[in-house]
C-alpha positions, -999 to 999 in steps of 0.1 A, spaced: 0 0 0 13 35 -9 -1 68 1 13 96 -21 12 133 -26 12 141 11 32 162 36 48 136 57 54 149 92 75 120 105 80 133 140 116 121 134 146 137 119 133 145 84 100 156 70 88 153 34 67 183 23 59 164 -10 62 128 -1 48 93 2 45 64 27 47 28 18 35 1 41 28 -36 41 15 -62 65 9 -36 92 44 -21 91 59 10 74 84 0 47 97 34 37 89 71 35 105 97 12 101 124 -14 77 119 -43 106 115 -68 113 82 -50 76 71 -48 71 36 -62 50 32 -94 16 16 -94 -17 20 -76 -17 43 -46 -40 64 -24 -37 100 -35 -36 122 -5 -39 153 -27 -16 175 -5 -29 162 29 -8 164 60 2 129 74 10 124 111 18 92 130 -11 77 150 -16 96 182 -10 82 217 -28 93 248 -2 91 276 -27 87 305 -64 81 305 -91 58 318 -105 46 285 -128 16 291 -126 19 329 -157 42 331 -180 29 304 -197 56 284 -233 63 296 -236 33 319 -234 47 355 -224 24 383 -226 -8 362 -197 4 340 -178 22 368 -148 0 373 -120 26 377 -116 27 415 -115 -3 438 -118 18 469 -124 -10 494 -86 -11 501 -61 18 498 -33 -6 486 -42 -25 454 -11 -28 431 -23 -63 421 -54 -50 402 -50 -52 365 -67 -26 342 -71 -53 315 -97 -70 338 -119 -39 341 -119 -25 305 -151 -24 285 -148 -18 248 -173 11 246 -180 36 219 -152 58 230 -127 33 215 -142 37 181 -142 75 185 -106 74 195 -96 53 165 -115 76 141 -97 106 156 -64 89 147 -55 77 182 -36 44 178 -28 37 214 -36 47 250 -21 41 284 -52 34 305 -59 21 339 -73 27 374 -82 61 389 -67 79 419 -88 69 448 -61 47 463 -25 56 472 -15 25 453 -42 20 427 -32 -8 403 -16 -16 370 -19 6 339 -18 -10 304 -9 2 270 -37 -7 246 -46 -5 209 -78 14 202 -89 -12 177 -100 -47 183 -128 -69 196 -110 -84 225 -88 -67 251 -63 -96 251 -56 -90 214 -53 -53 219 -26 -53 246 7 -35 237 22 -37 272 7 -50 304 15 -39 330 28 -6 316 30 12 349 19 11 385 -5 39 394 2 59 427 -19 88 439 -12 117 462 -33 145 475 -70 152 475 -84 121 459 -71 94 483 -75 119 512 -112 124 504 -119 88 496 -107 74 529 -119 103 551 -154 96 539 -149 59 549 -136 70 583 -104 50 578 -68 58 569 -50 73 553 -66 107 556 -35 129 555 -6 134 530 17 120 557 -5 89 559 -5 84 521 33 87 519 38 64 548 15 37 534 33 38 500 67 36 517 56 7 539 43 -13 510 74 -6 489 97 -16 518 78 -48 523 79 -56 486 116 -50 485 121 -73 514 99 -99 496 121 -95 465 153 -100 486 138 -132 501 130 -145 466 165 -138 455 180 -156 485 157 -186 480 169 -188 444 206 -188 454 206 -205 488 194 -241 491 185 -238 528 165 -206 524 128 -210 518 108 -189 495 84 -164 512 47 -171 511 32 -158 478 18 -123 480 -1 -109 450 5 -73 460 42 -76 464 45 -97 432 28 -68 414 54 -43 426 84 -64 416 86 -52 380 85 -16 393 113 -23 418 133 -40 390 130 -9 368 110 -27 341 80 -4 343 73 32 356 55 46 386 26 68 373 25 94 401 -9 112 402 0 146 417 -14 181 411 4 203 437 41 211 439 42 196 474 27 163 462 50 162 431 80 166 454 68 138 477 63 115 448 98 123 436 112 119 471 98 84 474 108 74 439 144 83 446 143 65 479 134 32 462 152 38 429 120 39 409 115 51 373 86 75 374 64 99 355 44 127 371 8 126 360 -12 159 356 16 181 372 -10 209 374 13 231 395 43 222 375 48 257 360 57 269 395 85 244 399 96 238 363 133 245 370 134 220 398 116 193 378 141 198 350 170 194 374 154 162 388 151 148 352 113 144 359 90 136 330 55 150 331 22 139 316 2 171 315 -35 174 313 -64 174 309 -61 209 294 -99 214 291 -118 217 323 -127 239 352 -110 245 386 -135 222 404 -114 215 435 -86 231 455 -58 212 437 -70 225 404 -65 261 415 -30 257 400 -45 250 366 -30 271 337 -30 262 300 5 276 299 20 248 320 30 223 292 48 251 274 66 264 305 77 229 314 91 221 279 109 255 278 126 246 311 138 213 296 112 189 310 100 161 288 62 164 284 35 142 271 -2 153 269 -32 134 280 -70 137 280 -75 118 313 -106 105 295 -134 107 305 -124 140 321 -117 153 286 -133 132 258 -105 111 243 -112 122 207 -101 157 216 -65 147 222 -54 168 192 -74 197 205 -53 195 237 -22 199 217 -37 229 199 -46 245 232 -11 240 245 3 257 214 -21 286 218 -9 290 253 28 291 243 40 256 237 63 250 207 42 234 179 67 206 173 69 199 210 31 197 212 29 172 184 57 152 200 37 152 232 9 132 216 31 110 194 67 101 202 69 113 238 41 91 251 57 62 232 90 68 249 74 72 283 59 37 279 89 20 262 71 17 228 92 41 209 107 13 187 72 4 176 52 36 172 52 74 176 69 83 143 65 76 106 96 55 100 105 21 85 97 -10 106 72 9 128 35 2 130 16 16 100 -4 41 121 -11 70 97 -35 99 100 -43 122 71 -57 158 75 -68 180 47 -49 209 63 -24 212 91 -44 203 123 -23 227 144 -33 256 122 -70 250 119 -97 242 145 -118 226 118 -91 202 105 -99 166 114 -88 133 100 -103 123 67 -84 90 64 -69 68 91 -49 36 90 -41 18 123 -18 -12 123 -20 -12 85 -58 -13 83 -81 15 71 -103 28 99 -121 57 81 -118 72 47 -141 102 40 
């Protein structure tokens, strides 16, 4: 399959203002200028702009089913403040938002539990197309979700149980990570010492082992500077790879976050200041962070912001001062890097998944520009 006469914005080193993309069996074979386009039948883009399939760096797609109320509300297991063993893949419903995401050119999402619990569960990276969750998994687990601040405080205050303070939240997380690390050490000793018995199986500690081994990230839900710094402090204590999720007050501490080498998933950018933590909300935050040298991805936090508006989030960030290329990277290659999928998606390059989105005009320059043709994993999704 060849798509010709398009502006190929590869999100890599070289763009092709008059170019083509060739793909086969779900993978990109090559991209280049039109004078290198292979002969034969092709889809004529007629000057369209081509982007890689978009990636939502953090959302809850499928965890709160569209229009279903409590029956489809599976995002927070708030019967226990420590639930790292919960798997997002067991709670996802393939509702209409998946189709809307795919039609909007979103190829993948990192989705999972909400932020009621200090340790909430396992995120997963998922395709937006398919009929069965098992066949849509790109990476599971993709991260362990941790939450600081208002949400866990309010959840357990209402239940009249702990933790109900920021100190209590941090202490619970430290305690569980310390126990999981001891469990890990006991497993290692049992593997190397004949007279040392394995510890009794513990599902919660087992779930934290990939995190302690550095195989996956901690997704740290934090809005305020204080909560972000607490998350960083704990991550450093245990040697965890981490990403700050939301980072609403990040513009106030951008220099410090850059010095720490912190990565931030910013968003949602559309919404009101409905609680104290959100008093920090500024649309300028992603731009301020990137200018300070912080790696930033954008998210919808669906259903907080409908997932098909991910491109709109990038436009809003640019309008508020973010560099245009950085904003596009924040919904393509940056979330791929954050999740360890950069060798598979996020750019239009050979050997990567054929996730290709065509726009009649540059989507960053027109509010009315939307995809008219989408291929995800080599298969056409919509062609208008």
